[in-house]
C-alpha positions as CSV (number, residue, x, y, z in Angstrom):
1,M,27.7,141.7,150.6
2,I,25.8,142.8,147.5
3,R,28.1,144.7,145.2
4,I,26.2,147.4,143.1
5,L,27.2,149.3,140.0
6,L,25.3,152.5,140.1
7,V,24.6,154.5,136.8
8,D,22.8,157.8,136.7
9,D,23.6,160.9,134.7
10,Q,22.7,163.3,137.6
11,A,25.6,163.5,140.1
12,I,23.5,164.7,143.0
13,V,21.0,161.8,142.5
14,R,23.8,159.3,142.1
15,Q,25.5,160.5,145.2
16,G,22.3,160.6,147.2
17,I,21.4,157.0,146.2
18,A,24.9,155.8,147.0
19,A,24.7,157.5,150.5
20,L,21.4,155.8,151.2
21,L,22.6,152.4,150.2
22,D,25.7,152.9,152.3
23,T,23.5,153.0,155.4
24,C,22.7,149.3,154.7
25,D,25.3,146.9,156.0
26,D,24.8,144.4,153.1
27,F,25.3,146.9,150.2
28,E,28.5,148.1,148.6
29,V,28.5,150.6,145.7
30,V,31.6,149.5,143.7
31,A,31.4,152.3,141.2
32,Q,29.3,155.4,140.3
33,L,29.0,156.1,136.5
34,A,27.3,158.9,134.6
35,S,26.1,157.3,131.4
36,G,25.3,154.1,129.5
37,K,28.5,154.3,127.5
38,Q,30.6,154.6,130.6
39,C,28.8,151.6,132.0
40,L,29.5,149.5,128.9
41,A,33.2,150.5,128.9
42,W,33.6,149.9,132.7
43,L,32.1,146.4,132.4
44,E,34.5,145.4,129.7
45,N,37.2,145.1,132.4
46,P,35.6,145.8,135.8
47,P,38.1,146.3,138.8
48,T,35.4,144.7,140.9
49,E,32.7,142.4,139.5
50,P,29.3,143.8,140.5
51,D,26.5,141.5,141.6
52,L,23.8,143.9,140.4
53,L,23.5,146.9,138.0
54,L,21.3,149.8,139.3
55,M,20.7,152.1,136.4
56,D,18.6,155.1,135.4
57,I,16.3,154.8,132.4
58,R,16.5,158.4,131.2
59,M,20.0,159.4,130.4
60,P,21.4,161.5,127.5
61,D,23.7,160.0,124.9
62,M,22.7,156.4,125.7
63,D,19.7,155.7,127.9
64,G,19.2,152.8,130.2
65,L,17.0,150.8,127.8
66,A,19.6,151.0,125.0
67,T,22.4,150.1,127.5
68,L,20.4,147.1,128.9
69,A,19.6,145.9,125.4
70,Q,23.3,145.9,124.5
71,L,24.4,144.2,127.7
72,R,21.9,141.4,127.2
73,S,22.9,141.0,123.6
74,Q,26.5,140.7,124.7
75,G,25.6,137.9,127.1
76,W,25.8,139.9,130.4
77,H,23.3,138.1,132.6
78,K,23.8,139.8,136.0
79,P,20.6,141.3,137.6
80,V,19.6,144.7,136.4
81,V,17.3,147.1,138.2
82,L,16.1,150.2,136.3
83,M,15.2,153.5,138.0
84,T,12.9,156.3,136.9
85,T,11.8,159.6,138.4
86,F,8.2,159.3,137.1
87,E,6.0,156.4,136.4
88,E,6.4,155.6,132.7
89,P,4.4,152.5,131.8
90,L,5.8,152.2,128.3
91,A,9.5,152.5,129.4
92,L,9.0,150.2,132.4
93,T,7.3,147.5,130.3
94,Q,10.0,147.8,127.6
95,G,12.7,147.5,130.3
96,I,11.2,144.2,131.6
97,Q,10.9,142.9,128.1
98,L,14.6,143.7,127.4
99,G,15.6,141.8,130.5
100,A,15.5,144.0,133.6
101,N,14.7,142.2,136.8
102,A,12.9,145.0,138.4
103,C,12.0,148.7,138.0
104,L,12.0,151.3,140.9
105,L,10.9,154.8,141.4
106,K,13.8,156.9,142.7
107,D,11.6,158.3,145.5
108,A,10.7,154.9,146.9
109,E,11.3,154.5,150.6
110,L,14.7,153.0,151.5
111,D,13.2,149.8,153.0
112,S,11.2,149.2,149.8
113,F,14.2,150.1,147.6
114,A,16.6,147.9,149.6
115,S,14.1,145.0,149.6
116,V,13.8,145.0,145.8
117,L,17.6,145.0,145.4
118,R,18.0,142.1,147.8
119,K,15.4,140.0,146.1
120,V,16.8,140.7,142.7
121,A,20.4,140.0,143.9
122,A,19.1,136.6,145.1
123,G,17.8,135.8,141.7
124,G,14.3,137.2,141.9
125,Q,12.2,138.9,139.3
126,I,9.9,141.7,140.5
127,P,6.8,142.0,138.2
128,L,5.5,145.4,137.4
129,P,2.4,146.5,139.3
130,A,-0.9,145.5,137.6
131,Q,-1.6,149.0,136.3
132,H,1.6,149.0,134.3
133,S,0.7,145.8,132.4
134,A,-2.8,147.0,131.8
135,N,-4.1,148.0,128.4
136,R,-2.4,145.0,126.9
137,L,1.0,146.6,127.0
138,D,2.5,143.1,127.7
139,T,1.3,141.9,124.3
140,F,3.5,144.2,122.4
141,T,6.9,143.1,121.2
142,P,10.1,145.1,122.1
143,R,10.2,146.5,118.6
144,E,6.5,147.5,118.7
145,L,7.2,149.3,122.0
146,E,10.0,151.2,120.3
147,V,7.6,152.2,117.5
148,I,5.0,153.2,120.1
149,R,7.5,155.5,121.8
150,E,8.2,157.3,118.5
151,L,4.4,157.5,117.7
152,C,3.7,159.1,121.0
153,A,6.5,161.6,120.3
154,G,4.4,162.7,117.3
155,K,6.7,161.3,114.6
156,H,5.5,160.1,111.2
157,N,6.4,156.8,109.6
158,K,9.4,158.2,107.7
159,E,10.8,159.8,110.8
160,I,10.2,156.6,112.8
161,A,11.9,154.6,110.1
162,S,14.9,156.9,110.2
163,A,15.1,156.8,114.0
164,L,14.9,153.0,114.3
165,G,16.8,152.1,111.2
166,L,13.8,150.5,109.5
167,S,12.1,150.8,106.1
168,S,8.9,152.9,105.9
169,G,7.0,149.7,104.9
170,T,8.2,147.8,107.9
171,V,7.1,150.7,110.2
172,R,3.7,150.8,108.5
173,N,3.4,147.0,109.2
174,Y,4.3,147.6,112.9
175,V,1.8,150.5,113.2
176,S,-0.9,148.2,111.7
177,S,-0.1,145.5,114.2
178,I,-0.2,148.0,117.1
179,M,-3.6,149.3,116.0
180,E,-4.9,145.8,115.7
181,K,-3.8,145.0,119.2
182,L,-5.3,148.2,120.5
183,G,-8.6,147.4,118.7
184,V,-8.7,150.6,116.8
185,Q,-9.0,151.4,113.1
186,N,-6.8,154.5,112.6
187,R,-3.7,156.2,113.9
188,A,-5.5,159.0,115.7
189,R,-7.6,156.6,117.8
190,A,-4.4,154.6,118.5
191,L,-2.7,157.7,119.9
192,L,-5.7,158.6,122.0
193,K,-5.8,155.1,123.5
194,L,-2.1,155.1,124.1
195,R,-2.3,158.5,125.9
196,D,-5.3,157.2,127.9
197,A,-2.9,154.5,129.1
198,G,-0.4,157.1,130.2
199,L,2.0,156.6,127.3
200,G,1.7,159.8,125.4
């Protein structure tokens, strides 16, 4: 039996996924939680130790990426599968870099969904499809990916520095490194290239 901790802020989605997994004889959802903070608190003293964490990327308060980063920094090494409603190349790539074992679209067919969970629970790592690692996304560091997310949100260096707890000079260096990896000479072209890659 594969014991799953399910985390998603939308109750109807959470309950729907749990109901689908319940149709499989080898899955047991041991808890349903609504946020990253609830997940961290629950895992401090879990009533039942899960074999796998199935967690949404986009959640208010503390998203799946921040939760994953904190879990890995605390030494929690159980498999993690991230879920998303839409294909988000940047978030998916960042999730894998932070230590996720796989990423799934919520509307995936049950057979495909279940197959990924079984492989990951057995110790497997499911690589992202080729299109998600295109445009040299896999060459960016986790911190550069964070800066890219802020850039694509239209923020200036000072705003990015404030959001990420960095100095403006450090952000400027990251932006320069990002532009170099993209092969462009200015910020506007960098944004165009990132948006062409589906990141903006």
